[in-house]
One Martini backbone bead per residue (centre of mass of N, CA, C, O) as a GRO file, in nm:
protein
  372
    1MET     BB    1  -0.519  -4.719   0.958
    2LYS     BB    2  -0.618  -4.522   1.223
    3ASN     BB    3  -0.582  -4.180   1.311
    4ALA     BB    4  -0.460  -3.999   1.609
    5ASP     BB    5  -0.380  -3.802   1.874
    6ILE     BB    6  -0.608  -3.913   2.083
    7ILE     BB    7  -0.674  -4.188   2.304
    8VAL     BB    8  -0.966  -4.321   2.471
    9ILE     BB    9  -1.003  -4.573   2.714
   10GLY     BB   10  -1.314  -4.531   2.809
   11GLY     BB   11  -1.675  -4.436   2.839
   12GLY     BB   12  -1.703  -4.339   3.105
   13ALA     BB   13  -1.681  -4.093   3.329
   14THR     BB   14  -1.375  -4.054   3.306
   15GLY     BB   15  -1.338  -4.066   2.995
   16ALA     BB   16  -1.556  -3.856   2.914
   17ALA     BB   17  -1.444  -3.612   3.073
   18THR     BB   18  -1.164  -3.615   2.945
   19GLY     BB   19  -1.250  -3.597   2.649
   20LEU     BB   20  -1.392  -3.328   2.680
   21GLY     BB   21  -1.143  -3.167   2.771
   22LEU     BB   22  -0.984  -3.212   2.510
   23VAL     BB   23  -1.185  -3.083   2.298
   24ARG     BB   24  -1.199  -2.804   2.437
   25ASN     BB   25  -0.868  -2.776   2.362
   26ASN     BB   26  -0.797  -2.843   2.072
   27THR     BB   27  -0.624  -3.149   2.022
   28GLY     BB   28  -0.761  -3.270   1.791
   29LYS     BB   29  -0.788  -3.601   1.740
   30VAL     BB   30  -1.048  -3.775   1.923
   31LEU     BB   31  -1.084  -4.093   2.078
   32LEU     BB   32  -1.370  -4.288   2.211
   33PHE     BB   33  -1.385  -4.584   2.392
   34ASP     BB   34  -1.649  -4.840   2.407
   35GLU     BB   35  -1.725  -5.116   2.509
   36LYS     BB   36  -1.893  -5.368   2.497
   37PRO     BB   37  -2.141  -5.488   2.646
   38GLY     BB   38  -2.153  -5.531   3.004
   39ILE     BB   39  -2.118  -5.569   3.371
   40HIS     BB   40  -1.920  -5.297   3.443
   41ARG     BB   41  -2.139  -5.034   3.483
   42VAL     BB   42  -2.066  -4.806   3.710
   43SER     BB   43  -2.164  -4.529   3.569
   44ARG     BB   44  -2.478  -4.667   3.570
   45ALA     BB   45  -2.458  -4.785   3.902
   46ASN     BB   46  -2.495  -4.530   4.090
   47PHE     BB   47  -2.574  -4.270   4.324
   48GLY     BB   48  -2.473  -3.963   4.237
   49LEU     BB   49  -2.264  -3.827   4.407
   50THR     BB   50  -2.146  -3.493   4.525
   51THR     BB   51  -1.860  -3.545   4.724
   52TYR     BB   52  -1.637  -3.521   5.042
   53MET     BB   53  -1.725  -3.725   5.236
   54CYS     BB   54  -1.477  -3.893   5.405
   55LYS     BB   55  -1.243  -3.783   5.233
   56GLY     BB   56  -0.899  -3.821   5.334
   57LEU     BB   57  -0.798  -3.971   5.596
   58ASN     BB   58  -0.517  -4.075   5.430
   59ASP     BB   59  -0.550  -3.802   5.230
   60THR     BB   60  -0.528  -3.468   5.188
   61ALA     BB   61  -0.531  -3.440   4.878
   62TYR     BB   62  -0.807  -3.580   4.841
   63ALA     BB   63  -0.974  -3.387   5.006
   64ASP     BB   64  -0.920  -3.138   4.826
   65TRP     BB   65  -1.003  -3.256   4.552
   66SER     BB   66  -1.301  -3.308   4.635
   67LEU     BB   67  -1.375  -3.019   4.719
   68ARG     BB   68  -1.313  -2.885   4.447
   69ALA     BB   69  -1.522  -3.040   4.288
   70THR     BB   70  -1.768  -2.920   4.430
   71HIS     BB   71  -1.705  -2.623   4.337
   72GLU     BB   72  -1.719  -2.705   4.014
   73TRP     BB   73  -2.007  -2.816   3.946
   74ALA     BB   74  -2.184  -2.578   3.857
   75GLY     BB   75  -2.015  -2.490   3.607
   76PHE     BB   76  -1.998  -2.761   3.467
   77ALA     BB   77  -2.305  -2.813   3.430
   78LYS     BB   78  -2.376  -2.559   3.275
   79GLN     BB   79  -2.194  -2.609   3.030
   80LEU     BB   80  -2.298  -2.892   2.960
   81GLU     BB   81  -2.597  -2.812   2.908
   82GLU     BB   82  -2.530  -2.610   2.680
   83GLU     BB   83  -2.386  -2.818   2.491
   84SER     BB   84  -2.614  -3.066   2.502
   85GLY     BB   85  -2.922  -3.017   2.619
   86ILE     BB   86  -2.879  -3.164   2.907
   87CYS     BB   87  -3.017  -3.252   3.199
   88VAL     BB   88  -2.850  -3.357   3.517
   89ASP     BB   89  -2.983  -3.304   3.797
   90LEU     BB   90  -2.853  -3.087   3.975
   91SER     BB   91  -2.781  -3.083   4.335
   92LEU     BB   92  -2.658  -2.825   4.596
   93ASN     BB   93  -2.793  -2.856   4.911
   94GLY     BB   94  -2.646  -3.095   5.008
   95GLY     BB   95  -2.557  -3.336   5.261
   96GLY     BB   96  -2.575  -3.670   5.431
   97GLU     BB   97  -2.610  -3.844   5.760
   98ALA     BB   98  -2.732  -4.106   5.944
   99PHE     BB   99  -2.749  -4.201   6.290
  100LEU     BB  100  -2.747  -4.543   6.423
  101GLY     BB  101  -2.633  -4.454   6.696
  102GLU     BB  102  -2.378  -4.371   6.911
  103GLU     BB  103  -2.138  -4.516   6.782
  104GLU     BB  104  -2.168  -4.400   6.497
  105MET     BB  105  -2.146  -4.104   6.584
  106GLU     BB  106  -1.863  -4.113   6.716
  107ILE     BB  107  -1.704  -4.188   6.467
  108ARG     BB  108  -1.780  -3.931   6.302
  109ILE     BB  109  -1.670  -3.725   6.500
  110GLN     BB  110  -1.375  -3.815   6.481
  111GLN     BB  111  -1.342  -3.783   6.175
  112THR     BB  112  -1.421  -3.486   6.156
  113ARG     BB  113  -1.205  -3.375   6.341
  114ALA     BB  114  -0.964  -3.475   6.174
  115LEU     BB  115  -1.037  -3.330   5.906
  116LYS     BB  116  -1.036  -3.043   6.020
  117GLU     BB  117  -0.741  -3.041   6.121
  118MET     BB  118  -0.608  -3.102   5.847
  119ALA     BB  119  -0.723  -2.860   5.696
  120LYS     BB  120  -0.606  -2.637   5.876
  121ALA     BB  121  -0.301  -2.716   5.838
  122ARG     BB  122  -0.340  -2.656   5.503
  123GLY     BB  123  -0.551  -2.412   5.458
  124SER     BB  124  -0.835  -2.533   5.479
  125GLU     BB  125  -1.145  -2.730   5.457
  126TYR     BB  126  -1.442  -2.888   5.645
  127PRO     BB  127  -1.784  -2.836   5.579
  128VAL     BB  128  -1.889  -3.004   5.854
  129SER     BB  129  -2.181  -3.113   6.042
  130ILE     BB  130  -2.290  -3.196   6.364
  131LEU     BB  131  -2.609  -3.331   6.458
  132ASP     BB  132  -2.882  -3.348   6.607
  133LYS     BB  133  -3.188  -3.475   6.577
  134TYR     BB  134  -3.339  -3.210   6.536
  135GLU     BB  135  -3.151  -3.071   6.333
  136PHE     BB  136  -3.168  -3.295   6.123
  137SER     BB  137  -3.480  -3.292   6.075
  138GLN     BB  138  -3.482  -2.991   5.954
  139LEU     BB  139  -3.368  -3.077   5.668
  140MET     BB  140  -3.650  -3.282   5.660
  141PRO     BB  141  -3.971  -3.191   5.706
  142LYS     BB  142  -4.120  -3.433   5.521
  143MET     BB  143  -3.941  -3.634   5.703
  144LYS     BB  144  -3.965  -3.889   5.916
  145ILE     BB  145  -3.772  -3.997   6.164
  146GLY     BB  146  -3.637  -4.240   6.338
  147GLU     BB  147  -3.572  -4.366   6.656
  148GLN     BB  148  -3.264  -4.454   6.590
  149VAL     BB  149  -3.205  -4.166   6.546
  150VAL     BB  150  -2.941  -3.942   6.692
  151GLY     BB  151  -2.834  -3.811   6.418
  152GLY     BB  152  -2.609  -3.601   6.207
  153MET     BB  153  -2.494  -3.496   5.880
  154PHE     BB  154  -2.360  -3.198   5.722
  155VAL     BB  155  -2.280  -3.118   5.368
  156GLN     BB  156  -2.151  -2.862   5.233
  157GLY     BB  157  -2.211  -2.846   4.875
  158ALA     BB  158  -2.335  -3.091   4.826
  159GLY     BB  159  -2.477  -3.374   4.622
  160HIS     BB  160  -2.654  -3.450   4.308
  161VAL     BB  161  -2.686  -3.675   4.020
  162ASN     BB  162  -2.750  -3.795   3.702
  163PRO     BB  163  -2.555  -4.039   3.568
  164LEU     BB  164  -2.692  -4.088   3.293
  165PHE     BB  165  -2.711  -3.791   3.196
  166LEU     BB  166  -2.416  -3.726   3.229
  167LEU     BB  167  -2.298  -3.929   3.029
  168ARG     BB  168  -2.461  -3.837   2.786
  169ALA     BB  169  -2.364  -3.539   2.785
  170MET     BB  170  -2.059  -3.588   2.755
  171ARG     BB  171  -2.074  -3.742   2.489
  172LYS     BB  172  -2.222  -3.531   2.320
  173ALA     BB  173  -2.020  -3.297   2.359
  174PHE     BB  174  -1.784  -3.448   2.239
  175ILE     BB  175  -1.905  -3.482   1.955
  176ASP     BB  176  -1.986  -3.178   1.899
  177ARG     BB  177  -1.658  -3.104   1.929
  178GLY     BB  178  -1.523  -3.358   1.738
  179GLY     BB  179  -1.546  -3.619   1.856
  180GLU     BB  180  -1.494  -3.980   1.857
  181PHE     BB  181  -1.728  -4.234   1.900
  182ILE     BB  182  -1.650  -4.589   1.995
  183PRO     BB  183  -1.853  -4.845   1.997
  184GLY     BB  184  -1.806  -5.199   2.041
  185GLU     BB  185  -1.492  -5.199   2.111
  186SER     BB  186  -1.219  -5.405   2.187
  187VAL     BB  187  -0.931  -5.381   2.356
  188MET     BB  188  -0.648  -5.602   2.321
  189GLU     BB  189  -0.394  -5.399   2.248
  190ILE     BB  190  -0.082  -5.243   2.339
  191CYS     BB  191   0.160  -5.067   2.110
  192PRO     BB  192   0.448  -4.943   2.147
  193ARG     BB  193   0.628  -4.689   1.978
  194GLN     BB  194   0.863  -4.469   1.877
  195PHE     BB  195   0.614  -4.269   1.731
  196GLY     BB  196   0.394  -4.418   1.920
  197ILE     BB  197   0.063  -4.578   1.912
  198VAL     BB  198  -0.083  -4.903   1.911
  199ILE     BB  199  -0.415  -5.030   1.869
  200LYS     BB  200  -0.601  -5.332   1.930
  201THR     BB  201  -0.889  -5.460   1.817
  202ASN     BB  202  -1.163  -5.664   1.719
  203LYS     BB  203  -1.141  -5.493   1.419
  204ARG     BB  204  -0.875  -5.299   1.451
  205GLU     BB  205  -0.642  -5.033   1.388
  206TYR     BB  206  -0.462  -4.783   1.585
  207SER     BB  207  -0.325  -4.448   1.604
  208CYS     BB  208  -0.111  -4.252   1.835
  209LYS     BB  209   0.044  -4.017   2.051
  210LYS     BB  210  -0.182  -4.052   2.277
  211LEU     BB  211  -0.278  -4.234   2.583
  212VAL     BB  212  -0.588  -4.323   2.751
  213VAL     BB  213  -0.650  -4.515   3.052
  214ALA     BB  214  -1.018  -4.564   3.143
  215ALA     BB  215  -1.123  -4.897   3.202
  216GLY     BB  216  -1.095  -4.981   3.472
  217HIS     BB  217  -1.059  -5.314   3.504
  218GLY     BB  218  -0.944  -5.322   3.208
  219SER     BB  219  -0.667  -5.190   3.276
  220THR     BB  220  -0.525  -5.432   3.403
  221ARG     BB  221  -0.486  -5.597   3.144
  222LEU     BB  222  -0.342  -5.384   2.964
  223MET     BB  223  -0.104  -5.324   3.169
  224GLY     BB  224  -0.006  -5.612   3.224
  225ALA     BB  225   0.109  -5.653   2.930
  226LEU     BB  226   0.331  -5.412   3.018
  227GLY     BB  227   0.416  -5.465   3.331
  228VAL     BB  228   0.167  -5.330   3.496
  229ASN     BB  229   0.063  -5.259   3.827
  230LEU     BB  230  -0.239  -5.105   3.956
  231HIS     BB  231  -0.381  -5.205   4.226
  232LEU     BB  232  -0.664  -5.314   4.167
  233TYR     BB  233  -1.000  -5.351   4.311
  234PRO     BB  234  -1.296  -5.506   4.389
  235GLN     BB  235  -1.629  -5.356   4.474
  236ARG     BB  236  -1.936  -5.423   4.581
  237GLY     BB  237  -2.258  -5.275   4.490
  238GLN     BB  238  -2.592  -5.212   4.616
  239LEU     BB  239  -2.928  -5.143   4.486
  240LEU     BB  240  -3.246  -4.981   4.546
  241VAL     BB  241  -3.579  -4.917   4.405
  242THR     BB  242  -3.856  -4.721   4.400
  243ASN     BB  243  -4.123  -4.573   4.375
  244ARG     BB  244  -4.286  -4.294   4.309
  245MET     BB  245  -4.266  -3.956   4.447
  246PRO     BB  246  -4.293  -3.688   4.587
  247PRO     BB  247  -4.124  -3.432   4.701
  248LEU     BB  248  -3.923  -3.491   5.019
  249LEU     BB  249  -3.599  -3.503   4.966
  250PRO     BB  250  -3.362  -3.240   4.953
  251ILE     BB  251  -3.131  -3.445   5.041
  252PRO     BB  252  -2.867  -3.649   5.030
  253LEU     BB  253  -2.782  -3.950   5.152
  254LEU     BB  254  -2.569  -4.207   5.181
  255THR     BB  255  -2.840  -4.428   5.174
  256VAL     BB  256  -3.048  -4.189   5.081
  257ARG     BB  257  -3.232  -4.096   4.782
  258GLN     BB  258  -3.397  -3.854   4.574
  259THR     BB  259  -3.500  -3.821   4.275
  260ALA     BB  260  -3.629  -3.627   4.024
  261GLU     BB  261  -3.850  -3.861   3.963
  262GLY     BB  262  -3.907  -3.982   4.287
  263THR     BB  263  -3.724  -4.190   4.358
  264PHE     BB  264  -3.578  -4.425   4.575
  265MET     BB  265  -3.249  -4.470   4.689
  266ILE     BB  266  -3.087  -4.768   4.822
  267GLY     BB  267  -2.795  -4.781   5.033
  268VAL     BB  268  -2.455  -4.897   5.060
  269SER     BB  269  -2.240  -5.140   4.958
  270ASN     BB  270  -1.934  -5.334   5.083
  271GLU     BB  271  -1.794  -5.588   4.878
  272SER     BB  272  -1.622  -5.905   4.867
  273ALA     BB  273  -1.694  -6.038   4.522
  274GLY     BB  274  -1.540  -5.945   4.305
  275HIS     BB  275  -1.705  -5.971   3.975
  276ASP     BB  276  -1.978  -5.996   4.110
  277VAL     BB  277  -2.320  -5.870   3.993
  278ARG     BB  278  -2.502  -5.988   4.192
  279VAL     BB  279  -2.779  -5.997   4.368
  280THR     BB  280  -2.878  -5.997   4.721
  281VAL     BB  281  -3.106  -6.049   4.960
  282ALA     BB  282  -2.948  -5.986   5.220
  283VAL     BB  283  -2.848  -5.702   5.140
  284LEU     BB  284  -3.118  -5.571   5.060
  285LYS     BB  285  -3.250  -5.617   5.335
  286ASP     BB  286  -3.048  -5.447   5.498
  287GLN     BB  287  -3.094  -5.181   5.347
  288ALA     BB  288  -3.395  -5.155   5.399
  289LYS     BB  289  -3.376  -5.153   5.707
  290LYS     BB  290  -3.204  -4.892   5.726
  291GLY     BB  291  -3.391  -4.705   5.568
  292ILE     BB  292  -3.636  -4.741   5.763
  293ALA     BB  293  -3.489  -4.637   6.016
  294VAL     BB  294  -3.474  -4.349   5.901
  295PHE     BB  295  -3.748  -4.397   5.708
  296PRO     BB  296  -4.048  -4.540   5.767
  297MET     BB  297  -4.207  -4.476   5.493
  298LEU     BB  298  -4.052  -4.687   5.309
  299ALA     BB  299  -4.234  -4.938   5.385
  300ARG     BB  300  -4.474  -4.841   5.174
  301LEU     BB  301  -4.300  -4.909   4.945
  302LYS     BB  302  -4.185  -5.015   4.632
  303TRP     BB  303  -3.988  -5.256   4.490
  304VAL     BB  304  -3.868  -5.232   4.144
  305ARG     BB  305  -3.542  -5.233   4.167
  306SER     BB  306  -3.206  -5.375   4.101
  307TRP     BB  307  -2.841  -5.357   4.163
  308ALA     BB  308  -2.500  -5.415   4.056
  309ALA     BB  309  -2.153  -5.316   4.119
  310VAL     BB  310  -1.801  -5.249   4.038
  311ARG     BB  311  -1.564  -5.108   4.189
  312VAL     BB  312  -1.276  -4.890   4.164
  313MET     BB  313  -0.999  -4.978   4.363
  314THR     BB  314  -0.770  -4.862   4.587
  315PRO     BB  315  -0.584  -4.912   4.867
  316ASP     BB  316  -0.637  -4.584   4.964
  317GLY     BB  317  -0.890  -4.453   4.775
  318SER     BB  318  -0.735  -4.302   4.578
  319PRO     BB  319  -0.651  -4.188   4.298
  320LEU     BB  320  -0.524  -4.258   3.960
  321TYR     BB  321  -0.241  -4.065   3.822
  322ASP     BB  322  -0.050  -4.166   3.531
  323THR     BB  323   0.235  -4.282   3.401
  324ILE     BB  324   0.425  -4.514   3.249
  325PRO     BB  325   0.699  -4.676   3.245
  326GLY     BB  326   0.866  -4.545   2.955
  327HIS     BB  327   0.566  -4.382   2.901
  328ASP     BB  328   0.469  -4.045   2.868
  329ASN     BB  329   0.206  -4.123   2.656
  330ILE     BB  330   0.078  -4.303   2.897
  331PHE     BB  331  -0.233  -4.285   3.055
  332VAL     BB  332  -0.364  -4.333   3.393
  333LEU     BB  333  -0.710  -4.382   3.505
  334ALA     BB  334  -0.831  -4.424   3.851
  335GLY     BB  335  -1.142  -4.491   4.034
  336HIS     BB  336  -1.449  -4.440   4.246
  337SER     BB  337  -1.510  -4.100   4.189
  338ALA     BB  338  -1.623  -4.016   3.894
  339ILE     BB  339  -1.855  -3.824   3.957
  340SER     BB  340  -1.737  -3.622   4.161
  341LEU     BB  341  -1.464  -3.584   3.953
  342ALA     BB  342  -1.545  -3.482   3.668
  343PRO     BB  343  -1.446  -3.183   3.665
  344MET     BB  344  -1.140  -3.253   3.704
  345HIS     BB  345  -1.101  -3.416   3.441
  346ALA     BB  346  -1.175  -3.180   3.248
  347LEU     BB  347  -1.003  -2.927   3.387
  348TYR     BB  348  -0.710  -3.092   3.472
  349ILE     BB  349  -0.635  -3.362   3.330
  350ALA     BB  350  -0.641  -3.279   3.033
  351PRO     BB  351  -0.409  -3.062   3.040
  352TRP     BB  352  -0.191  -3.265   3.125
  353ILE     BB  353  -0.203  -3.440   2.870
  354ILE     BB  354  -0.127  -3.212   2.676
  355SER     BB  355   0.143  -3.095   2.829
  356GLY     BB  356   0.285  -3.293   3.064
  357ILE     BB  357   0.205  -3.122   3.319
  358LYS     BB  358   0.191  -3.191   3.647
  359PRO     BB  359   0.001  -3.127   3.890
  360LYS     BB  360   0.059  -3.084   4.224
  361GLU     BB  361  -0.221  -3.209   4.328
  362ILE     BB  362  -0.139  -3.514   4.175
  363LYS     BB  363   0.148  -3.632   4.261
  364GLY     BB  364   0.026  -3.841   4.489
  365PHE     BB  365  -0.137  -4.030   4.246
  366GLY     BB  366   0.067  -4.246   4.191
  367LEU     BB  367   0.216  -4.556   4.151
  368GLY     BB  368   0.456  -4.537   4.364
  369ARG     BB  369   0.283  -4.562   4.637
  370PHE     BB  370   0.270  -4.895   4.607
  371ASN     BB  371   0.598  -4.930   4.628
  372VAL     BB  372   0.642  -5.090   4.954
   0.00000   0.00000   0.00000
């Protein structure tokens, strides 16, 4: 049996960021497991936004948590690039959303007003501006916007990152700092013991003092075997990618962004399709239609690839950070904003796991909130 101080199950964005935070704090031997290649690679199949836009309508703590993550991104990326030698293509020029019609614009105006009022009440901020069509167009002078666009939103401090490079950089920095990355092993069972925890994989057994479960939808199976319901559900999202173009779009929009390589990514769908990760022509056609409505020039580009992934969602949309009942050395991390929240997982969640002292900012993100 192989021994470790802390084991992290799940090598995606949440697990990798947390594992990196652990080894940065010299916590002893840390193992990071990444299951054998599968279909639910959401950390490799997302839009790559770093944003707080429209987060926290039902949870002011989540609104602040997301905003703080945006403020942490510049320093987090700089240190990560220095550690790993990998550029993660972070851009923090802001973000936005185009409104296709007056009704859509009015909904966002009301949501923005509510978020600003909630932020003010708690002594925080929500630095988002609603713009008319001309003001919005000035954010993207090289891109002509479509006739259906009536205005837009600008999200100060938001941005985007290359999620593939980010994941690679976090894993490399984790390894370079002494962590052990174990790919291709599936964790079959978690066995709490009196003086630690044993996990059984499809290849061998391991023991540890503390265990972090950040395996996305795989966490449901592992925790279910211990009698814990995580209340997670799947939500499918589809994306399509165009051929490369010169730099034209300086900020990412909610449904269209241009990557550092020049491709345009178009999305994003929110579908109740279980764990089905097939792309569908109807959804991709609808996304392309909306993208072209925002930027007519997209109609001239070629669609070169597409994919779907299954988000890890909680009932209220906020992340889940907690220990499980009766085992204060088993930590569960889950949620759908793993890219946006990566700095928080490395900088704040990892120290909580080490010390056992839960930060007041995340006390509302526990399992108990679902037991109503």
